[in-house]
C-alpha positions in Angstrom: 43.1 35.6 154.9 46.1 33.6 153.6 46.6 33.0 149.9 45.4 29.6 148.7 46.4 27.3 145.9 45.2 26.2 142.5 44.4 22.8 141.1 47.1 21.0 139.0 47.7 17.5 137.6 50.6 15.2 138.3 51.5 12.4 135.9 52.2 9.1 137.6 54.1 6.1 136.2 52.4 2.8 137.2 49.8 3.7 139.7 47.4 5.7 137.5 47.4 8.3 134.8 46.5 11.4 136.8 46.0 12.6 140.3 44.2 15.9 141.0 45.4 18.1 143.9 42.7 20.3 145.3 42.0 22.4 148.3 39.9 20.7 150.9 36.5 22.1 152.1 34.1 21.5 154.9 32.4 18.7 153.0 35.7 16.7 153.1 36.0 16.3 156.9 34.7 12.7 156.8 37.2 11.6 154.2 40.1 13.4 155.8 39.3 11.7 159.1 39.1 8.3 157.4 42.2 8.7 155.3 44.1 10.2 158.2 43.3 7.2 160.5 43.9 4.6 157.8 47.2 5.9 156.6 48.5 6.5 160.2 47.5 2.9 161.2 48.9 1.5 157.9 52.3 3.2 158.4 52.7 3.4 162.2 50.0 1.4 163.9 52.4 -1.5 164.7 54.4 0.8 167.0 51.7 1.4 169.6 49.5 -0.4 172.0 45.8 -0.2 171.2 45.0 2.3 174.0 47.7 4.8 172.9 46.7 4.5 169.3 43.0 5.0 170.0 43.7 8.1 172.1 45.8 9.6 169.3 43.3 8.9 166.6 40.4 10.4 168.6 42.4 13.5 169.4 44.0 14.1 166.0 41.9 12.3 163.4 38.3 12.8 164.4 35.9 14.6 162.2 35.8 17.4 164.8 39.6 17.8 164.6 39.5 18.2 160.8 36.5 20.6 161.1 38.6 22.8 163.5 41.5 22.8 161.0 39.2 23.8 158.2 37.6 26.5 160.3 41.0 28.2 160.8 41.6 30.6 158.0 45.4 30.4 158.5 45.4 26.6 157.7 45.0 25.0 154.3 44.5 21.3 153.5 45.1 19.8 150.1 43.7 16.5 149.0 45.2 14.2 146.3 42.4 12.4 144.4 42.5 9.7 141.8 40.5 10.1 138.6 38.0 7.7 140.3 37.5 10.3 143.1 39.4 8.3 145.7 41.3 10.4 148.2 44.8 8.9 148.2 46.5 11.4 150.5 46.5 14.9 151.8 48.7 17.5 153.5 48.0 20.2 156.1 49.9 23.5 156.3 49.5 26.5 158.6 51.0 28.3 161.6 53.8 26.4 163.4 52.9 24.7 166.7 56.2 22.9 167.2 58.5 23.5 170.2 61.2 25.4 168.3 63.4 27.6 170.6 63.3 31.3 169.6 61.0 30.6 166.7 59.9 33.7 164.9 56.2 34.6 165.3 55.5 34.3 161.6 56.6 30.7 161.3 54.6 28.1 159.3 54.5 24.3 159.5 53.8 21.4 157.3 51.9 19.5 160.0 50.8 16.5 158.0 51.6 14.8 154.7 49.8 11.5 154.6 49.7 9.2 151.6 48.3 5.7 151.2 51.2 3.2 150.7 50.1 2.1 147.3 50.5 5.7 146.0 54.0 6.3 147.6 57.0 6.6 145.2 54.7 7.8 142.4 55.2 11.6 142.8 52.0 12.3 144.7 53.8 13.1 148.0 56.2 15.4 146.2 53.3 17.2 144.5 51.5 17.7 147.8 54.6 19.0 149.4 55.2 21.4 146.5 51.7 22.7 146.8 52.1 23.2 150.6 55.5 24.9 150.3 54.1 27.4 147.8 51.4 28.4 150.3 53.9 28.4 153.3 56.5 30.5 151.5 53.9 33.1 150.6 52.5 33.4 154.1 55.3 32.6 156.6 58.9 33.7 157.2 60.2 30.4 158.4 58.9 26.8 157.7 59.2 23.8 159.9 58.0 20.2 160.1 58.4 17.2 162.3 59.0 13.7 161.2 59.3 10.4 163.0 63.0 9.6 163.6 62.8 6.3 161.8 60.7 7.4 158.8 63.7 7.5 156.5 61.7 7.8 153.2 59.9 10.9 154.5 63.2 12.4 155.7 64.8 11.8 152.3 61.8 13.6 150.6 62.2 16.5 153.0 65.9 16.8 152.5 65.5 16.7 148.7 63.2 19.7 149.1 65.6 21.8 151.2 64.8 20.8 154.8 67.5 20.2 157.4 67.2 18.6 160.8 67.5 21.2 163.6 66.6 19.2 166.7 65.2 16.1 168.3 62.0 16.1 170.4 59.3 13.7 171.5 55.8 13.6 170.0 53.1 12.1 172.0 51.0 9.3 170.6 48.6 8.7 173.4 50.9 8.2 176.4 53.8 7.0 174.2 56.7 9.3 173.4 57.8 9.0 169.8 61.3 10.2 168.9 60.9 12.9 166.2 63.0 15.3 164.3 62.1 18.9 163.7 63.3 20.1 160.3 63.5 23.6 158.9 63.4 24.7 155.3 66.8 26.2 154.5 66.4 27.2 150.9 
């Protein structure tokens, strides 16, 4: 079993006083599915036709998809919650599934970092990333992620944390090919 993480608090400026980061459990599959769908639609929904978006959401953000992630003891999911108990975002880390040429077998991936827009730029994304990186560094020799080629805010966050672009590829959203970057942690 891989080594997990602890709970910690992050002070926020204007959004709220505290957000708690905790490890997700099986009881969280419904909220992970809902927040995953909502944040993806909020951020990227305008890019796709309804059919492609629906295929993607069913495949990647169903309750069954999150149950499968939580059943995999190599994967950890962290949830960011407000003091009111609202899930404001989450991240997923585990073995790398990206098409990286000559990738070492012991490679890990930050596969999702989703955050509601109203909580962006408040330190929550950085806190989730920090938590995931602690886990990934303890359990994997190389760390990768993919990011939409036009998601400049996310790219900046990843660069600030030591990631560098190593290649371009296409990520499928339904039948739509999204231009993405694969980034590798260099620190």
